[in-house]
Backbone as a chain_set.jsonl record, in Angstrom:
{"seq": "MSASGITALLLDLDDTLFDDSHATRQAFSAFIGPHASRFSEAEAELFPRWRACVDRHWRRFEQGELTMAQQRHERLRDFLGLPHISEDEAARLFQPYMDAYRRHRRLTPGAAAFLDATRHLVRIVVSNGGAEQQRAKLAHLGIAHHFRHVVTVEDAGAAKPDSRIFLHALALENLAPEHCLMVGDDPERDIEPARRLGMAACQVSHGRHAAVFQQLSLQLQNA", "coords": {"N": [[20.631, 2.155, 0.586], [21.112, 2.064, 4.18], [21.733, -0.507, 6.457], [22.491, -0.298, 9.068], [21.66, -0.179, 12.426], [19.102, -1.056, 12.24], [16.396, -2.693, 13.603], [14.078, -3.712, 13.278], [11.601, -5.021, 10.93], [9.167, -3.904, 8.781], [6.753, -5.334, 6.705], [5.216, -5.564, 3.687], [2.728, -7.625, 2.037], [1.266, -8.635, -0.305], [2.548, -9.186, -3.467], [5.057, -8.96, -2.432], [5.903, -10.483, -0.432], [4.076, -12.528, -0.84], [3.015, -14.093, -4.007], [1.138, -12.277, -5.541], [0.519, -11.475, -8.185], [0.865, -13.758, -9.79], [-0.967, -15.417, -8.574], [-3.459, -13.988, -9.196], [-3.505, -13.752, -11.958], [-3.924, -16.465, -12.627], [-6.167, -16.982, -11.29], [-8.037, -15.356, -12.951], [-7.962, -16.538, -15.255], [-9.399, -18.998, -14.841], [-11.928, -17.621, -13.985], [-12.81, -16.302, -16.394], [-13.534, -18.148, -18.38], [-16.287, -19.122, -18.433], [-17.478, -16.801, -19.261], [-16.545, -15.897, -21.628], [-17.912, -15.669, -23.94], [-19.082, -13.288, -23.948], [-17.357, -11.461, -24.744], [-15.382, -9.926, -27.41], [-12.654, -9.824, -27.422], [-9.493, -11.548, -26.875], [-8.377, -13.755, -24.048], [-5.887, -12.672, -23.114], [-6.211, -9.946, -23.844], [-8.169, -9.158, -22.389], [-7.343, -9.198, -19.804], [-5.805, -6.893, -19.012], [-8.011, -5.035, -18.749], [-9.415, -6.173, -16.696], [-7.63, -5.91, -14.622], [-7.68, -3.075, -14.298], [-10.291, -2.782, -13.478], [-9.982, -4.224, -10.988], [-8.151, -2.361, -9.542], [-9.597, 0.119, -9.56], [-11.74, -0.358, -7.855], [-10.572, -1.504, -5.742], [-9.315, 0.759, -4.721], [-11.527, 2.131, -3.699], [-12.229, 0.46, -1.685], [-9.977, 0.904, 0.139], [-10.399, 3.438, 0.841], [-12.617, 3.262, 2.458], [-15.122, 3.053, 1.562], [-16.138, 0.695, 0.504], [-16.567, -2.737, 1.456], [-14.479, -5.659, 1.906], [-15.639, -7.892, 0.647], [-17.609, -6.478, -1.019], [-16.103, -4.964, -2.538], [-14.963, -6.848, -4.255], [-17.269, -7.779, -5.632], [-18.026, -5.4, -6.82], [-16.025, -5.12, -8.748], [-16.496, -7.382, -10.484], [-19.083, -6.695, -11.328], [-18.631, -4.395, -12.774], [-16.685, -5.096, -14.65], [-18.035, -7.239, -16.186], [-20.243, -5.654, -16.977], [-22.691, -5.883, -15.484], [-24.583, -4.287, -13.778], [-26.557, -4.539, -11.825], [-26.909, -6.844, -10.744], [-27.562, -9.087, -8.01], [-25.93, -9.28, -4.43], [-25.757, -11.988, -3.78], [-25.672, -13.371, -6.279], [-23.538, -12.172, -7.489], [-21.41, -13.086, -5.725], [-21.678, -15.847, -6.363], [-20.952, -15.983, -9.074], [-18.421, -14.94, -8.643], [-17.026, -17.07, -7.434], [-15.615, -19.011, -8.718], [-13.276, -17.715, -9.335], [-12.109, -17.067, -6.812], [-11.692, -19.567, -5.717], [-9.546, -20.476, -7.581], [-7.684, -18.524, -7.132], [-6.934, -19.219, -4.33], [-5.911, -21.633, -4.788], [-3.626, -21.278, -6.278], [-1.655, -19.907, -4.676], [1.372, -18.612, -3.615], [4.792, -18.167, -2.623], [6.832, -15.312, -3.163], [9.918, -15.454, -5.252], [12.853, -16.188, -3.342], [11.784, -15.199, -0.918], [11.417, -16.981, 1.178], [13.891, -17.733, 2.253], [14.771, -15.195, 2.756], [13.16, -14.409, 4.946], [13.985, -16.654, 6.693], [16.502, -15.737, 7.149], [16.337, -13.264, 8.465], [15.453, -13.71, 10.963], [16.379, -12.747, 13.515], [15.4, -10.216, 13.862], [12.622, -8.1, 14.825], [9.342, -8.572, 13.318], [6.813, -7.301, 11.162], [3.884, -7.631, 9.582], [2.424, -5.316, 7.366], [-0.324, -4.488, 5.757], [-2.733, -3.638, 3.274], [-4.647, -5.527, 2.553], [-7.487, -7.58, 3.411], [-8.081, -8.489, 6.776], [-8.556, -11.331, 7.623], [-8.159, -12.761, 5.196], [-5.465, -12.057, 4.682], [-4.131, -13.375, 7.006], [-5.046, -15.956, 6.451], [-3.409, -16.473, 4.163], [-0.743, -16.248, 5.016], [-0.723, -18.484, 6.815], [-1.24, -20.549, 4.949], [1.049, -20.353, 3.396], [2.95, -21.016, 5.087], [4.329, -19.322, 6.623], [3.547, -17.668, 8.773], [4.625, -18.044, 11.407], [6.631, -16.247, 11.407], [6.086, -13.674, 12.093], [5.505, -11.098, 14.327], [3.211, -9.528, 14.478], [0.317, -8.854, 12.451], [-0.643, -6.412, 10.765], [-3.6, -4.665, 9.496], [-5.991, -2.821, 7.463], [-8.356, -2.993, 9.035], [-7.289, -3.298, 11.576], [-5.96, -0.706, 12.014], [-7.522, 1.208, 11.287], [-7.098, 2.659, 8.913], [-5.731, 2.837, 5.73], [-2.711, 2.115, 3.886], [-1.482, 4.668, 1.796], [-1.62, 6.055, 4.2], [-0.278, 7.503, 7.06], [-1.155, 6.475, 9.515], [-1.361, 3.746, 9.539], [1.076, 2.932, 9.546], [2.213, 3.979, 11.846], [0.609, 2.654, 13.818], [1.521, 0.164, 13.56], [4.236, 0.433, 14.363], [3.765, 1.466, 17.147], [2.876, -0.996, 18.367], [5.159, -2.398, 19.104], [6.625, -0.525, 20.304], [8.351, 0.802, 18.564], [10.903, 2.901, 17.119], [11.05, 4.977, 14.415], [13.318, 5.312, 12.83], [14.836, 3.087, 13.3], [13.762, 1.109, 11.812], [12.938, -0.737, 8.823], [11.036, -0.681, 5.919], [9.774, -2.782, 3.906], [8.534, -3.293, 0.54], [6.455, -3.372, -2.388], [5.172, -1.394, -3.627], [5.606, 1.899, -4.627], [3.992, 4.147, -4.021], [2.244, 3.246, -1.987], [3.897, 1.866, 0.106], [6.743, 2.603, -0.202], [7.349, 5.517, -0.236], [5.596, 6.636, 1.879], [6.78, 5.412, 4.145], [9.305, 6.439, 4.276], [8.879, 9.124, 4.65], [8.112, 9.057, 7.223], [10.544, 8.576, 8.528], [11.646, 6.172, 8.298], [13.805, 3.605, 6.857], [13.557, 2.282, 3.692], [13.0, -0.249, 1.164], [12.45, -1.135, -2.129], [10.943, -3.93, -3.688], [10.392, -5.759, -6.724], [8.823, -7.585, -9.531], [10.57, -10.144, -10.935], [12.935, -9.24, -9.719], [12.855, -9.961, -7.176], [14.33, -12.245, -5.789], [17.101, -11.38, -6.171], [17.117, -8.844, -4.746], [16.15, -9.565, -2.06], [18.12, -11.271, -1.307], [20.496, -9.589, -1.258], [19.628, -7.855, 0.758], [19.395, -9.61, 2.868], [22.019, -10.045, 3.414], [22.864, -7.411, 4.094], [21.619, -6.867, 6.312], [22.23, -8.92, 8.071], [25.058, -8.41, 8.459], [24.917, -5.796, 9.667]], "CA": [[20.043, 2.028, 1.949], [22.066, 1.653, 5.225], [20.976, -1.426, 7.358], [22.916, -0.034, 10.338], [20.875, 0.21, 13.429], [17.832, -1.668, 11.879], [16.022, -3.765, 14.505], [12.573, -4.308, 12.835], [11.114, -4.932, 9.549], [7.809, -3.825, 8.281], [6.845, -6.117, 5.267], [4.02, -5.651, 2.9], [2.457, -8.998, 1.765], [0.986, -8.92, -1.799], [3.669, -8.922, -4.366], [6.173, -8.621, -1.757], [6.291, -11.962, 0.063], [3.189, -13.406, -1.653], [3.019, -13.729, -5.55], [-0.333, -11.896, -5.864], [0.263, -11.2, -9.721], [0.542, -15.001, -10.286], [-2.497, -15.933, -8.195], [-4.5, -13.172, -9.819], [-3.54, -14.186, -13.394], [-4.555, -17.878, -12.662], [-7.539, -16.761, -11.025], [-8.589, -14.646, -13.98], [-8.148, -17.542, -16.421], [-10.419, -19.652, -14.225], [-13.065, -17.019, -14.027], [-13.204, -15.698, -17.667], [-14.023, -19.03, -19.254], [-17.729, -19.229, -18.532], [-17.955, -15.464, -19.609], [-15.745, -15.437, -22.778], [-18.726, -15.403, -25.126], [-19.556, -11.786, -23.795], [-16.49, -10.577, -25.256], [-14.77, -10.173, -28.66], [-11.244, -9.879, -27.113], [-9.175, -12.696, -26.351], [-8.182, -13.517, -22.547], [-4.658, -11.871, -22.844], [-6.542, -8.718, -24.111], [-9.237, -8.684, -21.475], [-6.744, -9.163, -18.472], [-5.695, -5.489, -18.393], [-9.212, -4.355, -18.254], [-9.826, -6.707, -15.416], [-6.712, -5.167, -13.505], [-8.012, -1.791, -14.208], [-11.398, -2.883, -12.601], [-9.552, -4.474, -9.574], [-7.571, -1.141, -8.95], [-10.523, 1.255, -9.316], [-12.688, -0.719, -6.74], [-9.452, -1.666, -4.371], [-9.021, 2.1, -4.079], [-12.661, 2.539, -2.88], [-11.89, -0.237, -0.354], [-8.94, 1.457, 0.926], [-10.952, 4.821, 1.314], [-13.603, 2.928, 3.284], [-16.402, 2.987, 0.703], [-16.721, -0.66, 0.24], [-16.036, -3.836, 2.297], [-13.701, -6.502, 1.065], [-16.598, -8.613, -0.472], [-18.204, -5.598, -1.887], [-15.097, -4.459, -3.91], [-14.822, -8.091, -5.263], [-18.419, -7.898, -6.331], [-17.991, -4.199, -7.721], [-15.125, -5.279, -9.902], [-17.163, -8.079, -11.294], [-20.221, -5.973, -11.961], [-17.988, -3.332, -13.646], [-16.118, -5.942, -15.805], [-19.216, -7.902, -16.797], [-21.305, -4.784, -17.35], [-23.973, -6.369, -15.033], [-24.572, -3.393, -12.588], [-27.617, -4.646, -10.989], [-27.085, -8.33, -10.084], [-27.334, -9.19, -6.387], [-24.844, -9.795, -3.873], [-25.691, -13.314, -3.734], [-25.458, -13.743, -7.59], [-22.194, -11.816, -7.697], [-20.629, -13.966, -5.045], [-21.655, -17.074, -7.013], [-20.235, -15.75, -10.162], [-17.067, -14.702, -8.329], [-16.463, -17.964, -6.617], [-14.446, -19.85, -9.419], [-12.029, -16.788, -9.183], [-11.626, -17.064, -5.428], [-11.093, -20.85, -5.608], [-8.362, -20.518, -8.167], [-6.756, -17.707, -6.502], [-6.465, -19.902, -3.263], [-5.142, -22.814, -5.332], [-2.207, -20.862, -6.764], [-0.972, -19.065, -3.604], [2.771, -19.03, -3.445], [5.798, -17.118, -2.131], [7.777, -14.73, -4.203], [11.301, -15.989, -5.319], [13.703, -15.669, -2.283], [11.105, -14.714, 0.319], [11.367, -17.849, 2.306], [15.174, -17.622, 2.518], [14.804, -13.845, 3.331], [12.523, -14.736, 6.247], [14.792, -17.325, 7.589], [17.763, -15.013, 7.438], [16.042, -12.137, 9.382], [14.823, -14.217, 12.254], [16.835, -11.9, 14.695], [14.708, -8.929, 13.798], [10.984, -8.052, 15.017], [8.87, -8.472, 11.744], [5.478, -7.057, 11.264], [3.346, -7.6, 8.158], [1.646, -4.056, 7.09], [-0.926, -4.85, 4.493], [-4.088, -3.238, 3.122], [-5.669, -6.524, 2.382], [-8.462, -7.964, 4.592], [-7.18, -9.341, 7.953], [-8.836, -12.734, 7.6], [-7.685, -13.342, 3.902], [-4.109, -12.131, 4.75], [-3.729, -14.288, 7.883], [-5.01, -17.17, 5.751], [-2.389, -16.516, 3.194], [0.53, -16.535, 5.781], [-0.853, -19.743, 7.25], [-1.078, -21.341, 3.874], [2.232, -20.22, 2.81], [3.749, -21.697, 6.121], [5.3, -18.261, 7.178], [2.842, -17.071, 9.923], [5.303, -17.827, 12.68], [7.897, -15.26, 11.402], [5.727, -12.278, 12.402], [4.987, -10.69, 15.746], [1.97, -8.968, 14.257], [-0.233, -8.665, 11.135], [-1.56, -5.054, 10.741], [-4.314, -4.278, 8.301], [-6.984, -1.676, 7.558], [-9.283, -3.194, 10.078], [-6.751, -2.867, 12.854], [-5.451, 0.676, 12.177], [-8.497, 2.247, 10.769], [-6.607, 3.493, 7.654], [-4.927, 2.283, 4.745], [-1.463, 2.733, 3.352], [-0.229, 5.249, 2.307], [-1.954, 6.951, 5.39], [0.808, 7.248, 8.135], [-1.788, 6.016, 10.789], [-1.346, 2.373, 9.608], [2.544, 2.551, 9.857], [2.266, 4.333, 13.27], [-0.027, 1.609, 14.473], [2.426, -1.059, 13.623], [5.445, 0.843, 15.224], [3.336, 1.399, 18.401], [2.748, -2.359, 18.869], [6.437, -2.953, 19.589], [7.324, 0.735, 20.566], [9.582, 0.888, 17.703], [11.531, 3.993, 16.677], [11.135, 4.869, 12.903], [14.774, 5.232, 12.318], [15.352, 1.715, 13.557], [13.005, 0.271, 11.058], [13.02, -0.838, 7.533], [9.945, -1.09, 5.213], [10.1, -3.478, 2.286], [7.332, -3.289, -0.209], [6.468, -3.32, -3.833], [4.526, -0.066, -4.274], [6.28, 3.223, -4.236], [3.12, 5.127, -3.49], [1.729, 2.851, -0.583], [4.928, 1.333, 0.822], [8.148, 3.211, 0.103], [7.169, 6.885, 0.259], [5.221, 7.004, 3.345], [7.588, 4.938, 5.164], [10.492, 7.4, 4.129], [8.276, 10.356, 5.226], [8.062, 8.963, 8.723], [11.845, 8.417, 9.029], [12.029, 4.738, 8.187], [14.431, 3.214, 5.759], [12.639, 1.523, 2.714], [13.451, -0.926, 0.088], [11.244, -1.658, -3.029], [11.141, -5.041, -4.475], [9.674, -5.874, -8.13], [8.854, -8.734, -10.046], [12.036, -10.365, -11.585], [14.071, -8.86, -8.84], [12.669, -10.335, -5.735], [15.353, -12.93, -5.323], [18.248, -10.567, -5.911], [16.826, -7.797, -3.503], [15.973, -10.219, -0.963], [19.722, -11.758, -1.079], [21.27, -8.501, -0.84], [18.939, -7.37, 2.03], [19.725, -10.468, 3.989], [23.532, -9.681, 3.738], [23.166, -6.436, 4.618], [20.998, -7.043, 7.594], [23.113, -9.882, 8.854], [26.145, -7.821, 8.718], [24.746, -4.557, 10.319]], "C": [[20.884, 1.346, 2.922], [21.243, 0.571, 6.25], [21.593, -1.196, 8.856], [21.835, 0.486, 11.263], [19.422, -0.325, 13.239], [17.459, -2.788, 12.904], [14.742, -4.458, 14.217], [12.36, -4.005, 11.475], [9.659, -4.829, 9.382], [7.711, -4.248, 6.862], [5.249, -5.991, 4.82], [3.97, -7.069, 2.556], [2.247, -9.167, 0.219], [1.995, -8.279, -2.643], [4.902, -8.511, -3.881], [6.536, -10.093, -1.208], [5.448, -12.892, -0.593], [3.112, -13.013, -3.09], [1.71, -13.611, -6.024], [-0.555, -11.93, -7.407], [0.158, -12.72, -10.188], [-0.728, -15.578, -10.12], [-3.553, -15.267, -8.964], [-4.501, -13.579, -11.379], [-4.183, -15.487, -13.524], [-5.96, -17.761, -12.222], [-8.505, -16.353, -12.146], [-8.938, -15.715, -14.988], [-9.146, -18.539, -16.021], [-11.805, -18.956, -14.238], [-13.664, -16.802, -15.487], [-13.905, -16.776, -18.515], [-15.64, -19.154, -19.501], [-18.373, -17.956, -19.094], [-17.381, -15.025, -20.99], [-16.689, -14.994, -23.946], [-19.249, -14.049, -25.028], [-18.598, -10.978, -24.512], [-15.825, -10.925, -26.545], [-13.154, -10.341, -28.602], [-10.852, -11.279, -26.556], [-8.592, -12.481, -24.812], [-7.023, -12.6, -22.226], [-5.022, -10.121, -22.93], [-7.362, -8.053, -23.043], [-8.468, -8.639, -19.978], [-6.521, -7.778, -18.062], [-6.884, -4.656, -17.941], [-9.61, -4.881, -16.975], [-8.778, -6.063, -14.318], [-7.242, -3.903, -13.313], [-9.304, -1.693, -13.236], [-10.974, -3.097, -10.988], [-8.965, -3.083, -8.942], [-8.501, 0.002, -8.811], [-11.238, 0.883, -8.024], [-11.736, -1.011, -5.513], [-9.4, -0.264, -3.865], [-10.251, 2.558, -3.268], [-12.639, 1.533, -1.545], [-11.087, 0.478, 0.607], [-9.37, 2.817, 1.478], [-12.078, 4.42, 2.176], [-14.916, 2.899, 2.701], [-17.074, 1.739, 0.465], [-16.097, -1.646, 1.423], [-15.272, -4.64, 1.452], [-14.578, -7.257, 0.106], [-17.28, -7.671, -1.319], [-17.395, -5.042, -3.012], [-14.904, -5.605, -4.739], [-16.048, -7.925, -6.091], [-18.556, -6.634, -7.224], [-17.293, -4.403, -8.81], [-15.816, -6.23, -10.977], [-18.284, -7.568, -11.876], [-19.631, -5.162, -13.074], [-17.517, -4.145, -14.881], [-17.068, -6.676, -16.681], [-20.334, -6.999, -17.393], [-22.712, -5.215, -16.885], [-24.159, -5.538, -13.692], [-25.497, -3.67, -11.61], [-27.805, -6.065, -10.376], [-26.804, -8.111, -8.628], [-26.099, -9.379, -5.723], [-24.526, -11.239, -3.925], [-25.226, -13.817, -5.17], [-24.033, -13.317, -7.997], [-21.093, -12.644, -6.93], [-20.691, -15.394, -5.713], [-20.963, -17.058, -8.195], [-18.751, -15.702, -9.927], [-16.349, -15.895, -7.747], [-15.486, -18.809, -7.334], [-13.106, -18.948, -9.324], [-11.329, -16.945, -7.862], [-11.113, -18.575, -5.266], [-9.69, -21.101, -6.305], [-7.475, -19.778, -7.639], [-6.209, -18.396, -5.157], [-5.55, -21.059, -3.751], [-3.702, -22.439, -5.685], [-1.489, -19.786, -5.873], [0.611, -19.619, -3.57], [3.723, -17.97, -3.174], [6.344, -16.542, -3.473], [9.087, -15.372, -4.191], [12.124, -15.391, -4.198], [13.035, -15.173, -1.08], [11.454, -15.666, 1.349], [12.761, -17.793, 2.969], [15.442, -16.27, 3.278], [14.327, -14.002, 4.813], [13.426, -15.577, 7.326], [16.064, -16.508, 8.068], [17.529, -13.726, 8.312], [15.369, -12.502, 10.769], [15.25, -13.48, 13.524], [16.106, -10.742, 14.653], [13.098, -9.08, 14.307], [10.471, -7.724, 13.401], [7.301, -8.293, 11.905], [5.061, -6.962, 9.937], [2.47, -6.223, 8.247], [0.82, -4.25, 5.771], [-2.423, -4.034, 4.418], [-5.144, -4.341, 2.686], [-6.426, -6.69, 3.707], [-7.684, -8.834, 5.605], [-7.456, -11.003, 7.833], [-8.155, -13.347, 6.277], [-6.012, -13.313, 4.184], [-3.519, -13.091, 5.771], [-3.943, -15.876, 7.235], [-4.015, -17.492, 4.891], [-1.01, -16.948, 3.879], [0.443, -17.869, 6.327], [-0.685, -20.736, 6.278], [0.317, -21.462, 3.335], [3.38, -20.703, 3.838], [4.766, -20.64, 6.604], [4.676, -17.46, 8.496], [3.852, -16.847, 11.205], [6.359, -16.882, 12.561], [7.268, -14.035, 11.918], [5.007, -12.117, 13.768], [3.489, -10.22, 15.6], [1.539, -8.777, 12.818], [-1.007, -7.514, 11.227], [-2.224, -4.961, 9.29], [-5.185, -3.149, 8.417], [-7.861, -1.752, 8.774], [-8.617, -2.845, 11.466], [-6.4, -1.276, 12.985], [-6.402, 1.721, 11.805], [-8.125, 3.136, 9.574], [-5.741, 2.616, 7.003], [-3.677, 2.944, 4.225], [-1.924, 3.588, 1.994], [-0.41, 6.127, 3.529], [-0.927, 6.52, 6.506], [0.248, 6.454, 9.229], [-1.55, 4.487, 10.828], [0.141, 1.859, 9.87], [2.705, 2.99, 11.332], [1.697, 3.28, 14.16], [0.975, 0.427, 14.72], [3.662, -0.708, 14.451], [4.904, 0.778, 16.798], [3.231, 0.101, 19.046], [3.936, -2.975, 19.509], [7.237, -1.781, 20.21], [8.449, 1.048, 19.862], [9.692, 2.497, 17.348], [11.482, 4.006, 15.198], [12.511, 4.647, 12.36], [15.352, 3.87, 12.532], [14.671, 0.506, 12.754], [13.08, 0.215, 9.551], [11.697, -1.371, 6.827], [10.282, -1.685, 3.973], [8.503, -3.731, 1.752], [7.462, -3.239, -1.788], [5.881, -2.088, -4.456], [5.02, 1.162, -3.689], [5.132, 4.118, -3.475], [2.509, 4.565, -1.973], [2.744, 2.373, 0.517], [6.061, 2.357, 1.138], [8.078, 4.7, 0.67], [6.687, 7.361, 1.479], [6.011, 6.608, 4.494], [8.936, 5.973, 5.137], [10.01, 8.735, 4.924], [8.173, 10.264, 6.777], [9.498, 8.738, 9.368], [12.366, 7.005, 8.89], [13.004, 4.56, 6.871], [13.375, 2.385, 4.905], [13.345, 1.026, 1.661], [12.296, -1.591, -0.827], [11.688, -2.956, -3.774], [10.198, -5.023, -5.781], [9.733, -7.14, -8.648], [10.051, -8.899, -11.138], [13.072, -9.999, -10.935], [13.898, -9.222, -7.44], [13.916, -11.063, -5.068], [16.563, -12.233, -4.981], [18.112, -9.591, -4.912], [16.941, -8.497, -2.232], [17.463, -10.844, -0.402], [20.325, -10.715, -0.622], [20.919, -7.796, 0.51], [19.261, -8.203, 3.176], [21.138, -10.151, 4.463], [23.702, -8.607, 4.546], [22.685, -6.34, 6.186], [21.639, -7.984, 8.665], [24.223, -9.231, 9.262], [26.224, -6.415, 9.497], [25.213, -4.522, 11.703]], "O": [[21.362, 0.237, 2.681], [20.172, 0.908, 6.756], [21.178, -1.902, 9.775], [21.163, 1.468, 10.949], [18.581, -0.02, 14.085], [18.211, -3.756, 13.018], [14.368, -5.509, 14.739], [12.787, -3.005, 10.897], [8.952, -5.711, 9.87], [8.364, -3.733, 5.955], [4.288, -6.286, 5.531], [4.975, -7.762, 2.713], [3.059, -9.821, -0.435], [2.278, -7.082, -2.589], [5.729, -7.879, -4.539], [7.491, -10.717, -1.67], [5.902, -13.984, -0.936], [3.134, -11.831, -3.432], [1.135, -14.453, -6.714], [-1.614, -12.334, -7.887], [-0.71, -12.925, -11.037], [-1.452, -16.077, -10.981], [-4.506, -15.929, -9.374], [-5.587, -13.702, -11.945], [-4.959, -15.671, -14.461], [-6.85, -18.413, -12.767], [-9.603, -16.894, -12.285], [-10.056, -15.783, -15.501], [-9.819, -18.981, -16.952], [-12.797, -19.642, -14.485], [-14.836, -17.082, -15.742], [-14.783, -16.427, -19.304], [-16.136, -19.264, -20.622], [-19.57, -17.929, -19.382], [-17.684, -13.93, -21.465], [-16.365, -14.138, -24.77], [-19.868, -13.611, -25.998], [-18.934, -9.859, -24.9], [-15.677, -12.115, -26.824], [-12.49, -10.862, -29.498], [-11.617, -12.02, -25.939], [-8.362, -11.36, -24.358], [-7.069, -11.844, -21.256], [-4.4, -9.238, -22.341], [-7.362, -6.853, -22.772], [-9.027, -8.048, -19.055], [-6.92, -7.386, -16.965], [-6.862, -3.815, -17.043], [-10.126, -4.121, -16.157], [-9.197, -5.752, -13.203], [-7.313, -3.522, -12.145], [-9.434, -0.804, -12.394], [-11.4, -2.454, -10.028], [-9.364, -2.76, -7.823], [-8.231, 0.858, -7.969], [-11.345, 1.737, -7.144], [-12.124, -0.763, -4.372], [-9.439, -0.075, -2.649], [-10.099, 3.274, -2.278], [-13.05, 1.944, -0.46], [-11.459, 0.648, 1.768], [-8.796, 3.305, 2.451], [-12.598, 5.389, 2.73], [-15.86, 2.699, 3.466], [-18.283, 1.628, 0.261], [-15.218, -1.254, 2.191], [-15.33, -4.402, 0.246], [-14.323, -7.28, -1.098], [-17.564, -8.086, -2.442], [-17.817, -4.726, -4.125], [-14.676, -5.414, -5.933], [-15.875, -7.927, -7.309], [-19.144, -6.744, -8.3], [-17.731, -3.978, -9.879], [-15.753, -5.959, -12.176], [-18.541, -7.979, -13.008], [-20.093, -5.238, -14.212], [-17.933, -3.875, -16.008], [-16.861, -6.702, -17.895], [-21.201, -7.438, -18.149], [-23.722, -5.038, -17.566], [-23.907, -6.068, -12.61], [-25.359, -3.117, -10.519], [-28.734, -6.355, -9.623], [-26.071, -7.259, -8.127], [-25.133, -9.654, -6.434], [-23.395, -11.702, -4.069], [-24.372, -14.704, -5.184], [-23.384, -14.024, -8.768], [-19.997, -12.856, -7.45], [-19.693, -16.101, -5.576], [-20.321, -18.071, -8.473], [-17.928, -16.217, -10.685], [-15.137, -15.8, -7.553], [-14.568, -19.325, -6.696], [-11.996, -19.473, -9.246], [-10.1, -16.956, -7.794], [-10.063, -18.73, -4.641], [-8.815, -21.782, -5.77], [-6.339, -20.252, -7.591], [-5.039, -18.15, -4.866], [-4.534, -21.368, -3.128], [-2.742, -23.165, -5.43], [-0.809, -18.892, -6.377], [0.947, -20.802, -3.512], [3.413, -16.831, -3.525], [6.325, -17.1, -4.57], [9.438, -15.868, -3.121], [12.125, -14.166, -4.069], [13.754, -14.711, -0.194], [11.801, -15.205, 2.437], [12.808, -17.805, 4.2], [16.191, -16.21, 4.254], [15.07, -13.737, 5.758], [13.563, -15.27, 8.51], [16.551, -16.622, 9.193], [18.5, -13.18, 8.836], [14.848, -11.679, 11.521], [14.55, -13.572, 14.532], [16.234, -10.114, 15.704], [12.477, -10.131, 14.147], [10.965, -6.96, 12.572], [6.628, -9.009, 12.646], [5.72, -6.309, 9.128], [1.805, -6.08, 9.273], [1.432, -4.141, 4.709], [-3.12, -3.863, 5.418], [-6.328, -4.065, 2.496], [-6.151, -6.155, 4.781], [-6.847, -9.69, 5.319], [-6.53, -11.805, 7.964], [-7.615, -14.449, 6.377], [-5.32, -14.309, 3.971], [-2.453, -13.633, 5.479], [-3.172, -16.807, 7.471], [-3.672, -18.668, 4.773], [-0.283, -17.823, 3.408], [1.498, -18.503, 6.356], [-0.064, -21.757, 6.575], [0.733, -22.525, 2.874], [4.558, -20.774, 3.489], [5.9, -20.973, 6.949], [5.383, -16.686, 9.141], [3.916, -15.812, 11.868], [7.033, -16.654, 13.565], [8.114, -13.2, 12.241], [4.122, -12.854, 14.204], [2.652, -10.48, 16.464], [2.418, -8.541, 11.989], [-2.096, -7.612, 11.793], [-1.639, -5.119, 8.218], [-5.147, -2.494, 9.458], [-8.098, -0.759, 9.462], [-9.221, -2.235, 12.349], [-6.589, -0.696, 14.054], [-6.175, 2.921, 11.959], [-8.733, 4.168, 9.29], [-5.083, 1.753, 7.585], [-3.59, 4.168, 4.133], [-2.726, 3.074, 1.214], [0.501, 6.87, 3.892], [-0.768, 5.338, 6.812], [1.016, 5.764, 9.9], [-1.522, 3.912, 11.916], [0.429, 0.735, 10.279], [3.401, 2.253, 12.031], [2.276, 3.022, 15.215], [1.187, -0.127, 15.799], [4.099, -1.566, 15.218], [5.534, 0.114, 17.621], [3.482, 0.035, 20.249], [3.838, -3.901, 20.314], [8.387, -1.975, 20.604], [9.45, 1.515, 20.405], [8.7, 3.226, 17.312], [11.896, 2.979, 14.66], [12.733, 3.814, 11.482], [16.366, 3.563, 11.905], [14.896, -0.693, 12.926], [13.319, 1.299, 9.018], [11.292, -2.484, 7.163], [10.984, -1.151, 3.114], [7.565, -4.214, 2.386], [8.555, -3.073, -2.33], [6.068, -1.791, -5.636], [4.904, 1.456, -2.5], [5.392, 4.717, -2.432], [2.345, 5.308, -1.005], [2.455, 2.477, 1.709], [6.328, 2.844, 2.236], [8.586, 5.061, 1.732], [7.189, 8.303, 2.092], [6.017, 7.197, 5.576], [9.497, 6.17, 6.214], [10.745, 9.297, 5.736], [8.153, 11.268, 7.49], [9.625, 8.715, 10.592], [13.468, 6.709, 9.353], [12.924, 5.361, 5.94], [12.408, 1.87, 5.466], [14.257, 1.692, 1.172], [11.436, -2.37, -0.416], [12.74, -2.978, -4.413], [9.258, -4.228, -5.797], [10.654, -7.87, -8.28], [10.398, -8.057, -11.967], [14.181, -10.309, -11.37], [14.696, -8.843, -6.583], [14.454, -10.644, -4.044], [17.094, -12.316, -3.874], [19.066, -9.478, -4.143], [17.733, -8.107, -1.373], [17.794, -10.843, 0.784], [20.772, -10.816, 0.52], [21.76, -7.261, 1.232], [19.403, -7.728, 4.303], [21.431, -10.011, 5.65], [24.45, -8.618, 5.524], [23.34, -5.802, 7.078], [21.563, -7.816, 9.882], [24.517, -9.379, 10.448], [27.285, -5.937, 9.897], [25.11, -3.487, 12.363]]}, "num_chains": 1, "name": "protein.A"}
């Protein structure tokens, strides 16, 4: 990736700047305790099943079939095998998960230094997460001041990898794609669609956040 000519960064949030995997794992541990008797498997064996439920109903949210709250409750119904519980009951059962998820919010390694090093660039969060939740994460993590805009599905009317969410972000600052770099963890949602629009793109992944952020910082400072 060449950093020459880059004037703006589009940044995914979950598992890019925010360690969503850590928060999710801790939240699941808090959630599963009261329900462990339903299952013969250990927690470590149940977690992949939970992630499959999350992914299945998250895609339905991205496609506009469910609201943010509904996808949370649908994954719970799916996982527990309780398809007919009410929204109120689903919300009650899901609350320990949400409380633990909030308690365990943290940045990915190297994210804070990367944001400090790229203050000279326009920076925009582009996320498929809910607007209220994502802004709350940025405030809790102390990084909200770094971003000109936070673009979500509610703002753009489309979720990544749909090009409309990227084009919405670019239009906010009248940015040309060739002068922008997309940074994200998901090849399907972040990297490939950004490149199709003519943006540079850089993928981060667990275990490599700090190294990638450090390298990017040097490239962008020296461009």
